[in-house]
C-alpha positions in Angstrom: 0.0 0.0 0.0 2.8 2.4 0.9 4.6 1.5 -2.3 1.5 2.4 -4.4 1.1 5.6 -2.5 4.7 6.6 -3.2 4.3 5.8 -6.9 1.2 7.9 -7.0 2.9 10.8 -5.3 5.9 10.5 -7.6 3.7 10.4 -10.7 1.8 13.4 -9.5 5.0 15.4 -8.9 6.3 14.4 -12.3 3.2 15.5 -14.1 3.2 18.8 -12.1 6.8 19.5 -13.1 5.9 18.8 -16.8 2.9 21.1 -16.5 5.1 23.9 -15.0 7.8 23.4 -17.7 5.3 23.5 -20.5 3.6 26.7 -19.2 7.0 28.4 -18.6 8.1 27.5 -22.2 4.8 28.8 -23.5 5.1 32.0 -21.6 8.7 32.5 -22.8 7.5 31.9 -26.4 4.7 34.4 -26.0 7.2 37.0 -24.5 9.5 36.5 -27.4 6.6 36.9 -29.8 5.4 40.1 -28.0 9.0 41.5 -28.0 9.3 40.7 -31.7 6.0 42.5 -32.4 7.0 45.5 -30.3 10.4 45.7 -32.0 8.6 45.8 -35.3 6.1 48.3 -34.1 8.8 50.6 -32.6 11.2 51.6 -35.4 14.8 52.3 -34.6 15.3 56.0 -34.0 18.6 57.8 -33.6 19.2 61.5 -33.0 22.3 63.7 -32.7 23.3 67.4 -32.6 26.0 68.6 -34.9 27.3 72.1 -33.8 29.4 74.2 -36.2 31.0 77.6 -35.6 33.3 80.0 -37.4 36.9 81.2 -37.4 39.2 80.3 -34.6 42.1 82.8 -34.9 44.9 83.9 -32.5 46.2 87.4 -33.1 49.2 89.0 -31.3 47.0 90.5 -28.6 45.6 87.1 -27.7 49.1 85.6 -27.6 50.5 88.4 -25.4 47.7 88.1 -22.9 47.9 84.3 -22.7 51.7 84.2 -22.2 52.7 83.9 -18.5 56.5 84.1 -19.0 56.9 80.4 -19.6 53.9 79.0 -21.3 50.5 80.0 -22.7 47.2 79.8 -20.8 44.1 80.3 -22.9 41.7 79.2 -20.2 38.5 81.3 -19.8 38.6 82.5 -23.4 35.7 80.1 -24.4 34.6 78.9 -21.0 31.3 80.8 -21.2 30.4 78.7 -24.2 31.1 75.4 -22.5 27.4 74.6 -21.8 26.6 74.9 -25.5 29.6 72.8 -26.5 28.6 70.1 -24.0 25.2 69.7 -25.5 26.7 68.9 -28.9 27.5 65.4 -30.1 29.9 66.6 -32.8 31.6 70.0 -32.2 33.2 71.7 -35.3 35.1 74.9 -36.0 37.3 76.5 -38.7 40.9 76.4 -37.3 42.4 79.4 -39.1 46.0 79.3 -37.9 48.9 76.9 -37.9 50.7 75.1 -35.1 54.4 74.6 -35.4 56.4 74.6 -32.1 59.7 75.0 -34.0 58.7 78.4 -35.4 58.2 81.8 -33.6 54.5 82.2 -32.5 52.7 85.2 -34.0 49.4 86.5 -35.3 48.5 88.3 -38.5 49.6 88.1 -41.3 51.5 84.9 -40.7 49.7 83.0 -38.1 51.4 80.4 -35.9 49.9 79.5 -32.6 51.3 77.4 -29.7 50.1 73.9 -29.1 48.3 75.0 -26.0 45.5 76.3 -28.2 44.8 72.7 -29.2 45.1 71.4 -25.6 42.4 74.0 -24.6 40.2 73.1 -27.5 40.4 69.4 -26.7 39.6 70.2 -23.0 36.5 72.2 -24.0 35.1 69.4 -26.2 35.9 70.3 -29.8 35.9 67.1 -31.9 37.1 68.1 -35.3 38.5 71.1 -37.2 38.2 72.3 -40.7 41.8 73.2 -41.8 41.2 74.3 -45.4 41.5 78.1 -45.4 43.7 80.9 -46.6 46.0 80.9 -43.5 46.6 77.1 -43.5 49.7 77.6 -45.6 51.1 80.7 -43.7 54.2 78.6 -42.8 54.2 76.8 -46.1 53.7 73.1 -46.6 55.8 72.3 -43.5 53.4 74.4 -41.5 50.2 72.6 -42.5 51.9 69.2 -42.0 52.9 70.3 -38.5 49.4 71.4 -37.7 47.9 68.1 -38.7 50.5 66.2 -36.7 49.9 68.3 -33.6 46.1 67.5 -33.9 46.9 63.8 -34.4 48.9 63.8 -31.1 45.8 65.0 -29.3 43.3 62.7 -31.1 41.6 65.7 -32.6 40.2 65.0 -36.1 40.7 67.3 -39.0 39.3 67.6 -42.5 40.1 69.6 -45.6 43.6 68.3 -45.9 45.7 65.1 -45.5 49.3 64.0 -44.9 48.7 61.1 -47.4 47.9 61.0 -51.1 44.6 59.5 -52.3 43.0 59.8 -48.8 39.3 59.4 -48.4 36.9 61.9 -46.8 36.6 61.8 -43.0 33.5 59.9 -41.9 32.6 59.8 -38.2 30.1 57.4 -36.6 28.2 59.6 -34.1 25.8 57.5 -32.0 25.0 55.3 -35.0 24.7 58.1 -37.5 27.6 58.4 -40.0 28.7 62.0 -40.7 31.0 62.8 -43.6 33.1 65.9 -43.0 34.5 67.9 -46.0 36.2 71.2 -46.2 37.4 73.3 -49.2 38.9 76.8 -49.6 38.7 79.0 -52.7 41.4 81.4 -51.3 45.1 80.7 -50.8 47.3 83.6 -49.6 50.6 82.0 -50.7 49.4 80.0 -53.7 48.1 76.5 -54.1 50.6 73.6 -53.7 50.0 72.0 -57.1 52.8 69.5 -56.5 51.1 68.2 -53.3 47.4 69.1 -53.6 46.4 66.5 -51.0 47.8 68.8 -48.3 44.8 71.1 -48.6 41.5 70.8 -50.5 40.5 73.3 -53.2 36.9 74.3 -53.7 37.5 74.8 -57.5 38.8 71.3 -58.3 37.2 68.1 -59.6 38.1 66.4 -56.4 35.0 68.0 -54.8 32.7 66.0 -56.9 34.5 62.8 -56.2 34.6 63.4 -52.5 30.9 64.1 -52.3 30.1 61.0 -54.3 32.1 58.9 -51.9 30.6 60.6 -48.9 27.0 60.1 -50.1 27.7 56.4 -50.5 29.3 55.8 -47.1 27.5 58.2 -44.8 24.1 59.4 -43.7 24.8 63.1 -43.5 27.3 65.2 -45.6 28.7 68.3 -44.0 30.9 70.7 -45.9 32.9 73.7 -44.7 33.5 76.3 -47.4 36.1 79.1 -47.1 35.0 81.7 -49.5 33.5 85.2 -49.9 34.6 88.8 -49.3 36.1 89.8 -45.9 34.0 92.1 -43.7 30.9 91.9 -46.0 27.7 90.8 -44.3 26.0 89.6 -47.5 27.1 86.6 -49.6 28.4 87.3 -53.1 27.5 85.7 -56.4 30.3 83.2 -56.3 29.1 81.9 -52.9 25.5 81.6 -54.0 26.6 79.7 -57.2 28.9 77.3 -55.3 26.3 76.6 -52.7 23.8 75.6 -55.4 26.4 73.3 -57.0 27.1 71.6 -53.7 23.4 71.2 -53.0 22.9 69.6 -56.4 25.7 67.2 -55.6 23.9 66.2 -52.4 25.6 68.1 -49.6 23.2 68.4 -46.6 24.9 71.2 -44.5 27.2 74.0 -45.7 29.0 76.0 -43.1 30.8 79.1 -44.5 33.8 80.9 -43.2 36.4 83.6 -44.2 34.5 86.9 -44.2 35.1 87.3 -40.4 31.6 88.6 -40.0 28.3 86.6 -40.1 26.3 86.4 -43.3 22.8 85.2 -44.1 21.6 81.6 -44.1 18.9 79.8 -46.1 17.6 76.5 -47.4 18.5 75.6 -51.0 16.5 73.1 -53.1 18.9 70.6 -54.8 18.1 69.3 -58.2 17.4 65.8 -56.9 14.6 67.0 -54.6 17.0 67.3 -51.6 17.2 70.3 -49.3 20.5 71.9 -48.2 21.0 74.3 -45.3 23.7 76.9 -45.9 25.0 79.7 -43.7 27.4 81.7 -45.9 29.5 82.8 -43.1 29.5 82.1 -39.3 31.8 85.0 -38.6 34.6 84.8 -36.0 34.4 82.4 -33.1 37.4 84.1 -31.5 40.0 86.5 -32.7 41.8 89.7 -31.8 39.6 91.7 -34.2 37.6 94.4 -32.3 36.5 98.0 -32.6 39.0 98.7 -29.8 41.8 98.3 -32.4 40.0 99.8 -35.3 38.2 96.8 -36.8 34.5 96.7 -37.8 32.0 96.0 -35.0 30.7 93.0 -36.8 34.1 91.2 -36.4 33.0 90.6 -32.8 29.9 88.7 -34.0 29.7 84.9 -34.6 27.3 82.1 -34.3 26.9 78.5 -33.1 24.8 76.5 -35.6 23.1 73.5 -34.0 21.8 71.0 -36.6 19.5 68.4 -35.1 19.8 65.2 -37.1 17.3 62.3 -36.9 17.6 58.8 -38.4 14.6 56.6 -38.5 13.8 53.5 -40.6 17.0 53.9 -42.4 16.2 57.5 -43.5 18.1 60.5 -42.2 16.9 64.1 -42.2 17.7 67.5 -40.7 15.1 67.8 -38.0 15.8 71.4 -36.9 18.4 74.2 -37.2 19.0 76.4 -34.1 21.2 79.5 -34.2 23.0 80.8 -31.1 24.6 84.2 -31.9 27.9 84.8 -30.1 29.6 88.0 -28.9 33.4 88.1 -28.7 33.8 90.6 -25.9 37.0 92.6 -25.8 38.3 94.8 -23.0 41.5 95.8 -21.3 42.7 94.1 -18.1 44.4 95.7 -15.1 47.7 95.7 -16.9 46.2 97.5 -19.9 46.4 94.4 -22.0 43.7 93.7 -24.5 41.9 90.3 -24.0 38.8 88.6 -25.4 36.1 86.2 -24.1 33.3 84.6 -26.1 29.7 84.6 -24.9 26.4 83.6 -26.2 25.0 87.1 -27.0 21.8 86.5 -25.1 23.8 85.8 -22.0 25.3 89.4 -22.1 21.9 91.1 -22.3 20.0 92.4 -19.3 19.1 89.5 -17.0 21.6 87.3 -18.8 24.0 85.2 -16.7 27.1 87.3 -17.7 25.5 90.8 -17.8 27.2 91.9 -14.7 30.6 90.5 -15.8 31.2 93.1 -18.6 31.6 96.9 -18.5 28.9 99.3 -19.6 30.5 100.0 -23.0 30.6 96.2 -23.6 27.0 95.9 -22.5 26.0 98.4 -25.2 28.1 96.6 -27.8 26.4 93.3 -26.8 23.0 94.9 -27.1 23.9 96.3 -30.6 25.2 92.8 -31.5 21.9 91.2 -30.6 20.0 93.5 -33.0 22.6 93.4 -35.8 23.1 89.7 -35.7 19.3 89.1 -36.0 19.2 91.5 -39.0 22.2 89.7 -40.7 21.2 86.2 -40.1 17.4 86.7 -40.6 14.8 84.0 -40.0 15.3 82.4 -43.5 16.8 79.3 -42.0 13.5 78.0 -40.8 12.5 74.7 -42.4 9.5 75.3 -44.6 
């Protein structure tokens, strides 16, 4: 009797275990089915912010102020812009100087800056620099080679030139979105190096078309810096307009202009293939020694951060939004009567702004004027329609 009872109990337990296993397996299958359905219903979505800004230059006044007798300290120059840099996934600028530690440091007209400018930029969060501009060859071919090598030492990407022949465009994978970075100049102060054209990219060469074709094939977004236009003019010229249309027709998504040292207008261009291209013809100076305090135009203190919100969903990538943050390169004299500069978001220097009480009354008036002038220059034409 006891043996039969044991067999009964054993059989009951065995059947119960099988029941539990089957139900667990069924639940697991159902969960996988539900997950599979949800995955199909919720398309993969990726978003990034690309931020571009204008000319980063170091004139003699900036070098004098930064030198402490032994080394150069550029801290605080761009610190007020750190919060805007931090919210970018890819931070870009036009690096309009050279870096060669073996040559005397100086500003205009033959720019050569100490490596500390790169250390500071890296610390702030800059990811890549456009190097194709009219000052890239100020120290000749050795100068641009040295600049690229100094950036390599610090793991700072650069585009618009290469140390090697037949190099391909720089493509960065930013949170799953591939961004192609191109840069071309139409202006060369010391002539173009025809014997080594790979050192710096020329806006008026056939290579532009080949680069864009490659970039379109291997990336989701094509970004192009263009060094062009007339200095100190707040409106784009015919050449800029024509070149921008050509680049749009080739499939460039974002065009960031530099060289005039003052901001110029921006707009959306319709490409021939039904694409839309955002172009800002000049982003002005990010930082420089140019200021009304030494006789330059007031607009040389104006710049802009361009934030491009990029969205990729279901394999399709588009520019979701463009946001402009006008900047003000505030200049003043310190206690030693040395001229220095700091860069602020213009809105932060207006009444009730976080830096309003940091600047003198004359600078407050200049910042207020900047807020009005920048709005008039940039216009609201950038809005996606």
